[in-house]
C-alpha positions in Angstrom: 136.3 103.4 -20.6 139.9 103.0 -19.8 141.9 105.8 -21.4 146.0 105.1 -21.9 147.9 108.1 -22.0 151.5 107.9 -23.4 154.9 109.7 -23.4 156.5 107.3 -25.7 155.6 107.9 -29.4 156.6 104.5 -30.3 154.4 102.7 -27.9 151.6 105.0 -28.9 151.6 104.1 -32.5 152.0 100.9 -31.8 148.8 100.9 -29.3 146.7 102.2 -32.4 144.6 99.5 -34.4 144.7 99.4 -38.2 147.8 101.1 -38.9 152.0 100.5 -38.7 154.1 103.5 -38.6 155.9 106.6 -36.7 155.0 109.8 -35.5 157.4 112.6 -35.7 156.5 115.4 -33.4 157.3 118.9 -34.8 156.5 120.9 -31.7 156.5 120.2 -28.2 153.1 118.7 -27.5 150.1 121.0 -26.1 147.9 118.3 -24.8 148.3 114.6 -23.7 148.6 111.5 -26.2 146.1 109.1 -25.2 144.2 106.1 -26.5 141.1 104.3 -25.8 139.1 101.5 -27.3 136.5 98.7 -27.3 136.1 95.5 -29.2 132.7 94.9 -30.6 133.0 90.9 -32.0 134.9 91.3 -35.3 135.2 95.2 -35.2 137.6 97.3 -33.1 136.9 100.9 -32.4 139.5 103.5 -30.8 139.5 107.1 -30.1 142.8 108.6 -30.0 144.8 112.3 -29.2 147.0 113.3 -31.2 148.5 116.1 -28.5 150.3 118.3 -30.7 151.8 119.2 -34.4 153.3 115.9 -35.6 153.6 114.5 -38.7 153.0 110.7 -39.1 154.4 108.2 -42.1 152.9 104.8 -42.2 150.5 102.1 -43.8 147.3 100.3 -43.0 147.6 96.8 -42.0 147.9 93.8 -43.8 144.7 91.8 -43.9 142.7 94.7 -42.4 140.8 97.5 -43.5 140.4 100.6 -41.3 138.6 104.1 -41.4 140.0 107.2 -39.7 137.3 109.7 -38.9 138.5 113.1 -37.7 136.9 114.2 -34.3 138.5 117.5 -34.0 138.6 120.4 -36.7 139.8 118.6 -39.7 141.2 122.1 -40.9 143.9 121.5 -38.9 144.8 118.1 -40.4 146.2 117.0 -43.8 146.9 113.3 -45.4 149.0 113.2 -48.6 149.5 116.8 -48.4 145.7 117.7 -48.7 143.6 119.3 -46.3 140.9 117.5 -44.9 136.9 118.8 -45.3 134.1 118.1 -42.8 132.8 115.5 -45.1 136.2 113.4 -45.4 137.5 110.5 -43.4 140.7 107.9 -44.2 140.5 104.5 -45.8 143.1 102.0 -45.2 143.3 99.1 -47.2 146.1 96.6 -46.4 149.5 97.8 -46.3 148.2 101.2 -48.1 150.7 103.9 -47.2 150.1 107.6 -46.6 151.0 110.7 -44.5 149.6 112.6 -42.0 150.0 116.1 -41.0 148.4 118.1 -38.1 149.0 121.6 -36.9 148.3 121.2 -33.1 146.3 118.6 -30.7 144.0 116.3 -33.0 141.5 113.9 -32.1 140.9 110.7 -34.1 138.5 107.8 -34.0 139.3 104.7 -35.8 137.2 101.8 -36.8 139.2 98.3 -38.2 137.7 95.2 -39.6 138.9 92.2 -41.2 139.2 92.0 -44.8 136.6 89.2 -45.1 134.3 91.1 -43.0 130.7 90.7 -44.7 129.5 94.2 -44.9 132.8 95.1 -46.9 131.7 95.0 -50.9 135.1 94.1 -52.7 133.8 96.2 -55.7 133.3 99.4 -53.8 137.0 98.8 -51.9 138.2 98.7 -55.3 137.1 101.8 -56.8 138.1 103.5 -53.8 141.4 102.1 -53.9 141.8 103.2 -57.3 141.8 107.1 -56.3 145.7 106.5 -55.3 145.1 108.5 -51.8 143.4 106.8 -48.6 142.1 110.4 -48.3 138.0 109.5 -49.2 134.8 112.1 -49.1 131.3 111.0 -48.5 127.8 112.4 -47.5 128.5 114.4 -44.5 125.5 113.4 -42.8 126.6 109.6 -43.2 129.9 110.5 -41.5 128.0 112.6 -38.9 125.7 109.6 -37.7 129.3 107.2 -38.2 131.2 109.7 -35.5 128.0 109.9 -33.4 127.9 105.9 -33.0 131.4 105.9 -32.2 131.2 108.8 -29.4 128.1 106.8 -28.0 130.0 103.6 -27.9 133.1 105.0 -26.1 131.4 107.5 -23.9 131.5 106.9 -20.2 127.6 106.7 -19.6 126.8 103.7 -17.5 124.2 102.5 -19.6 126.6 102.3 -22.2 127.4 98.1 -21.7 129.3 95.6 -23.6 129.7 92.9 -20.8 127.8 90.1 -23.0 128.8 88.6 -26.6 125.4 89.3 -27.5 125.8 93.0 -26.8 129.1 93.3 -28.8 127.2 91.7 -31.8 124.8 94.3 -31.2 127.4 97.0 -31.5 129.0 95.7 -34.4 125.7 95.3 -36.2 124.9 99.1 -35.7 128.7 100.0 -36.7 128.5 98.0 -39.8 125.2 99.5 -41.3 126.9 103.2 -40.6 130.0 101.9 -42.4 128.0 100.4 -45.1 126.2 103.7 -45.7 129.4 106.0 -45.3 131.8 104.0 -48.2 128.7 103.5 -51.0 128.4 107.3 -50.8 131.7 107.7 -51.0 133.3 110.1 -53.9 136.7 110.6 -54.9 138.2 113.0 -57.6 139.9 111.0 -60.3 140.8 113.8 -62.4 144.6 112.2 -64.1 146.1 115.6 -64.4 145.7 116.6 -60.9 147.3 113.2 -59.6 149.9 113.8 -62.0 151.1 117.1 -60.7 150.8 115.3 -57.3 153.0 112.4 -58.1 155.4 115.2 -59.3 155.7 116.4 -55.8 155.6 112.7 -54.2 158.5 112.3 -56.5 160.9 115.3 -55.2 159.8 113.9 -51.6 160.6 110.3 -52.4 164.4 111.3 -53.5 164.7 114.0 -50.4 163.6 110.9 -48.2 166.1 108.3 -50.0 169.0 111.0 -49.4 168.1 111.0 -45.8 167.7 107.4 -45.4 171.1 106.7 -47.0 173.6 109.5 -45.8 174.9 109.1 -42.4 176.2 112.5 -42.9 175.1 115.8 -41.6 172.7 116.9 -44.5 171.9 120.6 -45.4 168.8 122.0 -46.8 171.1 122.5 -50.5 171.8 118.7 -50.4 168.0 117.9 -50.4 167.1 120.8 -53.2 170.0 119.1 -55.3 168.5 115.7 -54.6 165.1 116.9 -55.3 165.7 118.6 -58.8 163.9 121.7 -57.9 164.8 125.1 -56.3 164.6 125.9 -52.8 161.6 128.0 -52.7 159.5 125.1 -54.4 161.2 122.4 -52.1 160.2 124.3 -49.4 156.6 124.8 -50.6 156.2 121.1 -51.1 157.6 120.3 -47.5 155.3 123.0 -46.1 152.5 121.3 -48.2 153.0 117.5 -46.9 154.7 117.9 -43.2 153.4 121.2 -42.5 157.5 122.3 -42.0 159.9 123.6 -44.0 163.4 121.4 -45.0 165.5 123.1 -42.4 163.0 122.4 -39.4 162.6 118.9 -40.5 166.5 118.5 -40.8 166.6 120.2 -37.5 164.2 117.6 -36.1 165.6 114.6 -37.6 168.8 115.8 -35.8 167.4 116.1 -32.5 165.9 112.1 -32.7 169.3 111.2 -33.8 171.0 112.6 -31.0 168.5 110.9 -28.7 168.7 107.7 -30.1 172.5 107.9 -29.3 172.0 109.0 -25.8 169.7 106.2 -25.3 172.6 103.8 -26.5 175.7 105.2 -25.4 178.5 103.4 -23.5 179.5 104.5 -19.7 181.3 107.9 -19.7 180.3 109.0 -22.7 179.8 113.2 -23.0 176.5 114.4 -23.9 178.7 117.1 -25.6 180.7 115.2 -27.7 177.8 113.0 -29.2 176.2 116.4 -29.9 179.4 117.7 -31.3 179.9 114.6 -33.7 175.9 114.9 -34.8 176.2 118.8 -36.1 175.6 120.4 -32.9 177.6 123.7 -32.6 175.4 125.7 -30.2 174.9 123.2 -26.9 172.5 126.0 -25.0 170.0 126.1 -28.3 170.5 122.3 -28.6 169.3 122.0 -25.1 166.8 124.1 -25.2 165.2 122.5 -28.2 166.0 118.9 -26.7 163.9 119.8 -23.7 161.1 120.9 -25.5 160.7 118.1 -27.6 161.2 115.4 -25.3 160.6 117.1 -22.1 163.6 116.3 -20.6 167.2 117.5 -20.7 170.0 115.5 -22.9 171.8 115.2 -20.0 168.7 113.3 -18.2 168.4 110.6 -21.1 169.6 107.6 -19.3 170.4 104.5 -21.4 168.0 101.2 -20.3 167.8 98.0 -21.6 163.9 98.7 -22.2 164.5 102.2 -24.0 167.6 101.3 -25.8 165.8 98.5 -27.6 163.5 101.0 -29.1 164.1 101.6 -32.7 165.1 105.3 -33.7 162.0 106.6 -34.3 163.4 109.3 -36.7 164.6 106.3 -39.1 161.5 104.6 -39.0 159.5 107.5 -39.9 161.8 108.1 -42.9 161.1 104.4 -44.1 157.7 104.8 -44.1 157.4 108.3 -45.3 159.6 107.1 -48.6 157.4 104.2 -49.1 154.4 106.3 -49.3 155.9 108.9 -51.8 157.7 106.2 -53.8 153.8 104.5 -54.2 152.5 108.1 -55.0 155.0 108.9 -57.8 155.1 105.5 -59.2 151.0 105.5 -59.2 150.9 108.9 -60.9 153.4 107.9 -63.4 151.0 105.2 -64.4 148.1 107.5 -64.8 149.7 110.3 -66.4 147.9 112.3 -68.7 148.2 111.9 -72.5 
């Protein structure tokens, strides 16, 4: 099975079937970021490794249903600020927004189907979507069987081959049976009080992210606290719950991504130190160490090129997706508030 490794996080995200969004690493990578996969007639099957601590903000893809199966310790992963369990997976229906946070290198399997695939029961999908989150629980036995099937399909065993259309259709049939069992045995906690409390936290984050998107200025934690309408301690707890980092750490990561975008787009002769200073850097040696730890190169080694300067600012794109996620969660919780 051909495995493709990535150093560019945007390219990595764009290679994943069934989702759209951006990763923002929150610590240096501990392992490779890679993707491998195959096509089983109308069903796409992938396995991918997120190489270190990171947060992802994004959505599913239009006209697609995608299942994400944790292939490593689920306790190192969170979806919409809720810890995963060994009986959990994620189910993205169309452009359904979500936030993923990982506290180390993690591996996932992804299965993507068109909405009109005959195994997808509209009533089952409607019930699962009503929970308001892509995080879904099912019977562990069903999930284990689906994981084993994905592992076998993506193995390098020479006896595994999909060279003919009939072989691909046979794999699709096996996957369809396993997916149907997983979906039919899925359960959700739909306690309206819990969902309302969840939406209140989402509202605080939505307001913070909108401020980060709208403000061209260097922001401080106090600015986020004021915008969120909660105390600093509460905001720190919410950020750690959803993103795995404090507000200060997220602001620092945003600052580094903005500086990188500016370096990739800079004109000849522009000084790295001046760009960094304009974006709020005063300790240049600490900045250089943090920059190299996150991007694997010194700021002075970041060279503009037509290919790289056309790339979107990953930090800004991540903020757009994240704000969309929390806006949807806050509004969903308001509609379902307890009476």
